[in-house]
C-alpha positions in Angstrom: 66.0 131.1 124.0 64.1 127.9 125.6 62.0 125.8 123.8 58.4 125.3 125.4 57.2 121.5 126.0 53.4 120.3 127.3 54.4 116.8 128.6 51.6 114.4 128.9 51.4 110.8 129.6 48.7 107.5 130.3 46.0 109.4 129.0 44.0 105.9 128.5 41.8 106.7 125.7 39.3 104.0 125.9 38.6 103.0 129.3 35.0 101.2 129.5 33.8 102.3 132.9 32.1 104.5 135.3 34.9 107.4 135.0 34.5 108.0 131.4 32.2 111.0 132.1 34.8 112.6 134.4 37.8 111.7 132.6 36.1 113.4 129.2 35.6 116.5 132.2 38.8 116.7 133.4 41.0 116.4 129.6 38.7 119.7 128.8 39.4 121.1 131.9 43.3 120.1 130.8 42.6 122.0 127.4 41.4 125.1 129.1 44.2 125.3 132.0 46.9 124.9 129.3 45.1 127.3 127.3 45.2 130.1 130.6 48.9 128.7 130.7 50.0 129.5 127.0 48.3 132.9 127.9 50.2 133.8 130.9 53.8 132.0 130.3 53.8 132.1 126.4 53.0 129.0 123.5 54.2 125.7 123.5 56.8 124.5 120.7 55.7 120.9 120.8 53.3 118.4 122.8 55.2 115.1 124.2 53.6 112.0 125.5 55.2 109.5 127.0 53.2 106.6 126.3 50.0 105.2 126.8 47.7 107.4 124.4 45.1 104.3 124.4 43.6 102.0 126.9 43.6 98.7 124.7 45.4 99.9 121.7 42.2 100.0 119.1 42.1 102.0 116.3 39.1 104.3 117.9 40.5 105.1 120.4 43.7 106.7 118.5 41.0 108.7 116.8 39.2 110.2 120.1 42.5 111.0 121.0 43.7 112.8 117.4 40.5 114.5 118.1 41.5 116.0 121.9 45.1 116.4 120.8 43.9 118.8 117.6 42.0 120.9 120.6 44.9 120.7 123.1 47.6 121.9 120.0 45.0 124.9 119.5 44.5 125.7 122.8 48.6 125.5 123.0 49.1 127.7 120.8 51.1 125.2 118.4 50.1 123.2 114.5 48.5 120.1 114.9 51.2 118.3 113.5 53.4 119.4 116.4 53.3 116.1 118.8 56.0 113.8 119.6 54.6 110.4 121.1 56.0 106.9 122.0 53.9 104.2 122.9 53.4 102.5 126.0 51.8 99.0 127.0 48.4 99.8 127.0 49.2 101.1 123.3 49.5 97.4 122.5 46.2 95.6 121.0 46.9 92.0 123.2 44.6 90.4 121.1 46.8 90.7 118.1 49.8 88.9 120.0 49.8 85.5 118.6 50.5 82.1 120.6 53.7 82.3 118.5 54.8 85.3 119.4 54.2 85.2 123.3 56.8 82.0 122.8 59.1 84.3 121.7 58.5 86.7 124.6 58.7 84.4 126.8 62.1 82.9 125.6 63.7 86.6 125.4 62.5 86.8 129.2 64.1 83.5 130.1 67.5 84.8 128.7 70.7 86.4 130.4 70.8 90.0 129.4 73.7 89.4 127.3 71.9 86.7 125.3 68.9 88.8 124.9 70.8 91.5 122.7 71.9 88.5 120.0 68.3 87.3 120.2 66.6 90.3 119.0 69.2 91.0 116.3 68.3 87.9 115.0 64.7 88.0 115.3 64.7 91.7 113.1 67.1 90.0 110.6 63.7 88.5 109.3 62.3 91.6 108.3 59.0 93.5 109.5 56.3 91.1 107.6 57.7 88.3 110.0 58.3 90.1 113.3 56.8 89.4 116.6 57.0 93.0 118.1 55.3 94.9 115.3 51.3 93.6 115.2 50.3 94.6 118.4 51.4 98.3 117.5 49.8 98.6 114.1 46.9 100.8 115.5 49.2 103.1 117.4 51.9 103.1 114.4 49.0 104.3 112.1 48.1 107.2 114.9 52.2 107.6 115.6 52.5 107.8 111.3 50.8 111.1 111.0 53.2 112.8 113.8 56.4 111.7 112.2 56.9 109.6 115.4 56.3 106.0 114.4 59.0 102.6 114.7 61.0 103.2 112.3 61.5 99.6 111.8 61.7 96.7 114.2 66.0 96.8 113.8 65.5 100.7 114.8 62.5 101.2 116.7 63.0 104.5 117.9 62.8 108.4 116.3 65.4 111.5 116.8 64.2 114.7 116.9 66.2 118.2 117.3 66.1 121.2 118.3 68.2 124.1 117.8 69.9 126.5 120.9 72.3 129.5 120.6 75.9 128.8 120.5 75.2 125.9 117.8 74.2 123.9 121.0 71.3 121.0 119.8 68.8 119.9 122.2 68.4 116.3 120.6 65.1 114.4 121.9 65.4 110.2 121.5 61.9 108.7 121.5 62.3 105.3 122.4 60.0 102.2 122.1 59.7 100.2 125.5 56.9 97.6 124.6 58.4 95.7 121.7 58.0 92.8 124.0 54.7 93.4 125.8 51.9 91.1 126.9 49.8 90.4 130.2 53.4 88.8 131.5 54.9 92.4 131.7 56.1 93.3 135.1 58.6 95.4 136.8 62.0 93.5 135.7 61.2 92.0 132.8 60.7 94.4 130.1 63.3 94.4 127.6 64.7 97.9 125.5 67.7 96.4 123.3 70.5 98.1 122.7 70.2 99.3 119.9 67.6 102.2 121.4 69.7 102.3 124.5 73.3 103.2 123.4 72.7 107.0 122.7 76.1 108.7 122.7 77.4 111.8 124.0 78.5 114.4 121.4 80.3 118.1 121.9 77.5 120.8 122.0 74.9 117.8 121.8 72.6 117.5 124.9 70.6 114.0 124.7 67.1 113.9 126.0 65.3 111.0 126.6 61.8 109.9 126.3 60.8 106.2 127.6 57.6 105.2 128.5 58.8 102.6 131.5 61.5 104.0 134.1 64.4 102.1 133.5 64.2 100.0 136.8 61.3 98.1 134.8 64.0 96.6 132.0 65.4 93.5 132.2 69.0 95.1 130.3 68.1 97.5 133.0 72.5 97.8 133.7 73.7 98.6 130.7 70.8 100.5 129.8 71.1 102.5 132.8 75.3 103.2 132.2 74.3 104.6 129.0 71.3 106.8 129.0 72.2 108.2 133.2 76.0 108.9 131.7 75.2 110.5 127.7 71.9 112.0 128.5 71.1 114.8 131.0 67.2 114.8 131.2 65.2 111.2 131.2 61.2 111.4 130.7 58.9 108.8 131.5 55.4 107.2 132.3 54.0 104.3 133.6 54.5 104.6 137.1 51.1 107.4 137.5 53.0 109.4 139.8 54.8 112.6 139.5 58.4 113.2 140.4 61.9 114.7 139.5 64.6 113.5 140.2 68.0 114.9 139.9 71.0 112.9 140.3 75.0 113.6 140.5 77.4 111.3 139.8 80.2 112.8 141.8 83.3 110.8 140.4 82.0 110.2 136.8 81.1 114.2 137.2 77.5 114.0 135.4 74.8 115.1 136.6 70.9 113.3 135.0 67.1 114.3 136.0 64.2 112.1 136.1 60.8 113.7 135.2 57.6 111.2 136.1 55.1 112.9 134.2 52.1 111.6 136.4 49.1 110.4 134.6 47.2 112.4 132.3 44.0 109.8 132.9 45.2 107.3 135.3 42.8 103.9 135.3 39.9 103.2 137.4 40.5 102.4 140.9 44.4 104.0 140.8 44.9 106.5 143.7 46.6 109.0 141.6 45.7 112.3 140.4 45.3 113.7 137.4 48.5 115.4 136.0 50.2 116.6 133.5 53.6 118.9 132.9 54.4 121.9 130.7 58.8 121.9 130.8 60.8 124.5 130.1 64.3 123.8 128.3 67.3 126.3 128.0 71.1 126.8 128.5 73.3 129.3 130.4 76.4 129.4 131.6 76.9 130.0 135.4 80.1 130.1 137.3 82.1 129.1 134.3 80.2 125.8 133.8 77.8 125.0 131.0 74.4 123.9 132.0 70.9 122.7 130.8 68.1 124.8 132.4 65.1 122.6 133.2 61.8 124.7 134.7 59.1 122.2 135.1 55.7 123.3 135.5 53.8 120.5 137.6 49.6 120.8 137.1 47.5 118.5 138.9 43.4 118.3 139.5 42.0 120.1 141.9 38.6 117.9 142.8 37.4 120.8 145.4 37.8 123.6 142.8 37.1 121.2 139.6 40.3 123.0 137.6 43.8 121.9 137.3 46.6 124.1 139.2 50.0 124.2 140.2 50.7 121.5 142.3 52.0 123.2 145.3 52.0 120.1 147.6 54.7 118.9 145.6 56.3 122.2 145.0 56.2 122.5 148.9 55.5 126.9 148.2 53.5 129.2 146.6 55.7 128.4 143.9 54.2 127.3 140.4 57.3 125.7 138.8 60.9 123.8 140.3 64.4 125.0 138.2 66.5 122.4 137.6 70.1 123.5 136.6 72.3 120.0 135.3 75.5 120.4 134.3 76.7 119.4 130.9 80.2 119.0 130.8 80.2 118.7 126.9 78.8 121.7 125.9 81.2 124.5 124.8 79.1 127.0 122.9 80.5 128.8 119.8 80.6 132.5 120.4 79.1 135.3 117.9 75.3 135.4 116.4 73.4 132.5 115.1 73.9 131.2 112.1 71.1 131.2 109.2 70.9 127.4 109.9 70.5 127.7 113.7 67.9 130.0 112.8 65.9 128.1 109.8 66.3 124.7 112.2 65.0 126.6 115.4 62.2 128.0 113.5 60.9 124.2 112.3 63.1 121.5 114.0 63.7 118.3 111.9 62.4 114.6 112.8 65.6 112.4 112.3 64.4 109.3 111.6 66.8 105.9 111.9 68.1 104.1 109.0 70.0 100.8 108.3 73.6 100.5 109.3 74.8 99.9 106.0 73.7 103.1 105.1 76.0 106.1 105.4 75.8 109.9 106.4 77.6 113.4 106.3 75.5 114.0 109.4 77.1 111.2 111.2 80.6 111.1 112.8 83.0 108.2 113.9 81.7 108.2 117.3 78.2 107.7 116.3 76.9 104.2 117.9 74.7 101.6 115.7 71.9 103.6 116.2 72.5 106.0 112.9 70.2 108.5 111.6 69.9 111.4 109.3 68.3 114.6 109.2 65.1 115.1 107.0 64.3 118.0 104.9 60.5 118.3 106.5 58.7 121.4 105.7 55.7 122.8 107.5 53.9 121.8 104.1 54.8 117.9 104.5 54.5 117.9 108.1 50.8 118.7 107.3 50.7 116.8 104.4 51.5 113.6 106.3 49.5 114.2 109.3 46.4 114.2 106.9 47.4 111.4 105.0 47.5 108.8 108.3 44.9 110.8 110.2 42.4 110.2 107.4 43.4 108.0 104.9 42.2 104.2 105.3 45.0 101.8 104.2 42.8 101.2 100.4 42.5 105.1 100.1 46.5 105.3 101.3 47.2 102.5 98.3 45.4 104.6 95.9 47.0 108.0 96.6 50.6 106.2 96.3 49.9 104.2 93.6 48.1 107.6 91.5 51.5 109.2 91.9 53.6 106.3 91.0 55.2 105.9 94.4 53.7 102.3 94.9 53.7 99.3 92.1 50.1 99.6 90.9 50.0 95.9 90.9 49.5 96.9 95.5 45.9 95.4 95.8 46.2 94.6 99.6 47.7 96.0 102.9 51.2 96.1 103.1 53.6 97.0 106.1 53.3 100.5 106.9 56.7 100.8 107.1 56.5 100.8 103.3 54.0 103.2 103.1 56.0 105.6 105.3 59.3 105.4 103.2 56.9 105.6 99.5 55.4 108.7 101.4 59.2 110.2 102.3 60.5 109.0 98.9 57.8 110.9 97.4 58.7 114.0 98.9 62.5 114.4 97.4 60.6 114.3 94.1 59.4 117.4 92.6 56.5 117.8 92.0 55.6 114.4 93.7 53.9 116.2 96.9 51.7 118.6 94.8 50.4 115.3 92.9 49.8 113.8 96.5 48.1 116.7 97.8 45.4 116.9 94.9 44.8 113.0 94.6 44.4 112.8 98.6 42.3 115.8 99.2 38.6 114.6 97.7 39.3 111.8 100.1 39.7 114.2 103.2 36.7 115.7 104.9 35.9 118.6 103.7 36.2 120.5 106.6 39.8 120.0 106.6 40.8 120.5 103.1 43.1 123.3 101.9 44.6 124.7 99.1 47.6 122.9 97.6 50.8 124.4 99.3 53.4 122.2 96.6 54.7 123.1 93.3 53.8 121.5 90.4 56.1 120.0 87.6 54.2 121.6 85.2 54.9 125.5 86.1 
């Protein structure tokens, strides 16, 4: 059993230059290439985007991105909701960075790596409303909320998603936010990740995969972050540098191996001498010579200008092959014997987002070895995925408030924008109440474009 993903990065919707026409043409060719690839190799399970969806973090850029991702999802054979995304520096609206926020950023970057973590913890204690990290990501968060991938909060700016392999093995994706501190002063070595994100733990039969926009060497706290992420994760998928690379590292003393996949750029900015690239990536597990290993097969695709189409990147592959197969030792994996359980089969059919929660919340899903980055699995369904997508994709803040107030998910006194994190929590809480999703769907449909409307898939309290 293998999971197949389309891996994109640095799409940069919104560039205002003479290259716009070519960028649009290349994006169209990418959709066609993905359709052909899916027919030959099999459909995608999900689309992974490692940041820089937009060029300047504006709402209209995400509208264009969402329309294109719908086309791509259809071509790949997956649902329009089957997208996982993280933010990059171009997803930050720099006009929303206040003078006060710039001063806070400068102060954090002047700290030692040790003091940095305490300062971040103090900042997030004030809550989301006064947080200096969030306003610049407001348009991005609305876009990412549609896919269940927005920052859960400034305290826990990441998401977790599980995919299930035979033998009760979990392929766990962690979507990290590398741009809490991001403005015109961004530079190599002064980005900040924060220990609540990078303290990923290695557990038995869990294979960690990290998605983060900036490569680890860009971070001020890179020393400790690298120790956690490289030792406890088997794959790290990054963007930002616009160069496609696949690097496997072995630590003979620790008996650890990890792979870093640099995505390249789907649409590099004007003036860059990088090509247009994207990847198909397959993940599977196998036992070989008594060793448990993750098998990652990367199919790098590159724009060939002479043929005005995408093709396998034979220059990097160094042969006529269209992929590179990498085997990564997983010493923590001990597959369970016997046929897949009903839970495995159900989870494999509908893998779930695991949103972060506060440290004060306990869950049966946690273990004593879990770090401060606690999470709990949700009970999402395809119906809820669709409702959430329509809710965030097509409704403005006033319409979203109208829907949530009308079904008593929010107080009826709400008459102005509220933090998107509260909207998201209200929607997810409503999903736990019998009949609420049915009511939300009915209230929402008249507000949705007519060609996107559909019959209510949820049961009513009245029947």
